[in-house]
FIPA-288096 format. One record per residue (C-alpha): residue number from 1; x, y, z. Coordinates in steps of 0.1 Angstrom, whole numbers, plus 2048, in hexadecimal, padded with zeros to 3 digits. Example, Ala and Ser with C-alpha at 12.3 -4.5 7.8 and 13.67 -1.06 7.14 Angstrom:
<vopas>
[vopa 1,[87B,7D3,84E]]
[vopa 2,[889,7F5,847]]
</vopas>
This chain:
<vopas>
[vopa 1,[762,870,7C9]]
[vopa 2,[785,87C,7C1]]
[vopa 3,[79B,85E,7BA]]
[vopa 4,[7BB,859,7A6]]
[vopa 5,[7B9,857,781]]
[vopa 6,[7D9,850,76C]]
[vopa 7,[7F4,85D,783]]
[vopa 8,[815,84A,785]]
[vopa 9,[814,82C,79D]]
[vopa 10,[7EE,82A,79F]]
[vopa 11,[7E1,806,7A3]]
[vopa 12,[7BD,7FC,79D]]
[vopa 13,[7B4,7E1,7B5]]
[vopa 14,[79B,7C6,7AB]]
[vopa 15,[77F,7D7,7BD]]
[vopa 16,[784,7F7,7AA]]
[vopa 17,[796,80B,7C5]]
[vopa 18,[7B5,81E,7B9]]
[vopa 19,[7D4,823,7CF]]
[vopa 20,[7F4,833,7C5]]
[vopa 21,[814,822,7CE]]
[vopa 22,[834,837,7CF]]
[vopa 23,[855,83E,7DF]]
[vopa 24,[858,858,7FA]]
[vopa 25,[87A,862,7EC]]
[vopa 26,[86B,868,7C9]]
[vopa 27,[862,88B,7BF]]
[vopa 28,[83D,891,7BE]]
[vopa 29,[83F,8A6,79E]]
[vopa 30,[81C,8AE,790]]
[vopa 31,[80A,892,7A2]]
[vopa 32,[7EE,89F,7B8]]
[vopa 33,[7F1,89B,7DD]]
[vopa 34,[7DF,87E,7ED]]
[vopa 35,[7C1,882,803]]
[vopa 36,[7D0,868,81A]]
[vopa 37,[7F2,856,81A]]
[vopa 38,[802,839,82C]]
[vopa 39,[828,83C,830]]
[vopa 40,[83B,81C,836]]
[vopa 41,[85D,828,843]]
[vopa 42,[876,824,85F]]
[vopa 43,[872,848,869]]
[vopa 44,[854,860,86A]]
[vopa 45,[856,871,848]]
[vopa 46,[843,891,852]]
[vopa 47,[838,894,82D]]
[vopa 48,[81D,8AA,820]]
[vopa 49,[800,8BC,831]]
[vopa 50,[7E7,8A1,828]]
[vopa 51,[7DA,887,841]]
[vopa 52,[7F1,869,844]]
[vopa 53,[7FB,84B,859]]
[vopa 54,[81F,841,85F]]
[vopa 55,[827,81D,864]]
[vopa 56,[84A,815,872]]
[vopa 57,[857,7FD,858]]
[vopa 58,[87C,7FB,850]]
[vopa 59,[889,7F3,82E]]
[vopa 60,[889,7CE,824]]
[vopa 61,[877,7C4,844]]
[vopa 62,[854,7C0,852]]
[vopa 63,[841,7DB,864]]
[vopa 64,[84B,7E0,889]]
[vopa 65,[827,7DC,892]]
[vopa 66,[811,7C6,87C]]
[vopa 67,[7F3,7D5,88E]]
[vopa 68,[7FC,7F9,885]]
[vopa 69,[803,7EE,861]]
[vopa 70,[7E2,7DB,85C]]
[vopa 71,[7CE,7F8,86C]]
[vopa 72,[7DE,811,855]]
[vopa 73,[7D9,7FB,836]]
[vopa 74,[7B5,7F4,840]]
[vopa 75,[7AF,81A,842]]
[vopa 76,[7C0,81F,821]]
[vopa 77,[7AA,805,810]]
[vopa 78,[78B,814,81F]]
[vopa 79,[794,837,815]]
[vopa 80,[79F,82E,7F2]]
[vopa 81,[77A,829,7E8]]
[vopa 82,[775,84E,7E7]]
[vopa 83,[797,85F,7ED]]
[vopa 84,[7BA,861,7DD]]
[vopa 85,[7CE,849,7F3]]
[vopa 86,[7F4,846,7F0]]
[vopa 87,[80A,82B,7FE]]
[vopa 88,[830,832,7FF]]
[vopa 89,[850,823,80D]]
[vopa 90,[873,830,805]]
[vopa 91,[876,823,7E1]]
[vopa 92,[853,819,7DB]]
[vopa 93,[859,7F4,7D3]]
[vopa 94,[85D,7DC,7F1]]
[vopa 95,[849,7E9,80E]]
[vopa 96,[830,7FB,7F7]]
[vopa 97,[82C,7DC,7E2]]
[vopa 98,[826,7C7,801]]
[vopa 99,[80B,7DF,80C]]
[vopa 100,[7FB,7E0,7EA]]
[vopa 101,[7FB,7BA,7E9]]
[vopa 102,[7E8,7BA,80A]]
[vopa 103,[7D0,7D4,7FD]]
[vopa 104,[7CB,7BE,7DE]]
[vopa 105,[7C0,7A1,7F5]]
[vopa 106,[7A7,7B8,806]]
[vopa 107,[799,7BF,7E3]]
[vopa 108,[795,79A,7DA]]
[vopa 109,[7B7,78C,7CF]]
[vopa 110,[7BF,76B,7E0]]
[vopa 111,[7DB,76F,7F9]]
[vopa 112,[7F1,755,7E7]]
[vopa 113,[7ED,769,7C7]]
[vopa 114,[7F2,78C,7D5]]
[vopa 115,[818,78F,7CF]]
[vopa 116,[814,784,7AB]]
[vopa 117,[7F7,79C,7A7]]
[vopa 118,[809,7BB,7B4]]
[vopa 119,[828,7B3,79F]]
[vopa 120,[812,7B2,780]]
[vopa 121,[7FF,7D1,788]]
[vopa 122,[817,7E8,79B]]
[vopa 123,[83C,7DF,799]]
[vopa 124,[84E,7BF,78E]]
[vopa 125,[864,7BF,7AD]]
[vopa 126,[849,7C8,7C6]]
[vopa 127,[84B,7B5,7E7]]
[vopa 128,[870,7B1,7E9]]
[vopa 129,[877,797,804]]
[vopa 130,[86C,774,80D]]
[vopa 131,[860,780,82F]]
[vopa 132,[84B,79B,81E]]
[vopa 133,[83B,781,807]]
[vopa 134,[833,76A,825]]
[vopa 135,[825,787,838]]
[vopa 136,[80D,790,81C]]
[vopa 137,[7FE,76D,81D]]
[vopa 138,[7FD,76A,843]]
[vopa 139,[7EE,78D,848]]
[vopa 140,[7D5,78D,82C]]
[vopa 141,[7BC,778,83D]]
[vopa 142,[7BA,78E,85C]]
[vopa 143,[7B7,7AD,847]]
[vopa 144,[79B,79E,832]]
[vopa 145,[788,792,851]]
[vopa 146,[788,7B5,85F]]
[vopa 147,[774,7C0,841]]
[vopa 148,[756,7AB,848]]
</vopas>
């Protein structure tokens, strides 16, 4: 098992999984490469040689396909049990925070508490728009039911 330890942006979910949130525009520096990444961007980033999924998701909006987004997040959550998983949007706050809030619900956080949780554990401005906050609550139940 090779998971994240204390790298910048690492969030430990309530079930013990660790996922790194970051911005695709931020330099990687000394941070190890992920085993798997989900990129939430308007264009395919073609980043890194590691396995990844790209979800078309433009800044300050919702994903173009909720189905693609939830499938990618479900895979990220499953893989985070034993792999270094990274979630990134452009700046690493809004879309990344929205995704991390949904992953928190998959790990046991109540949907209505997910935004507050991710702001306390990841970034104080995570989940930047009202539409993103509502999407977390409305999407959380379908993600959680897919885990049964």
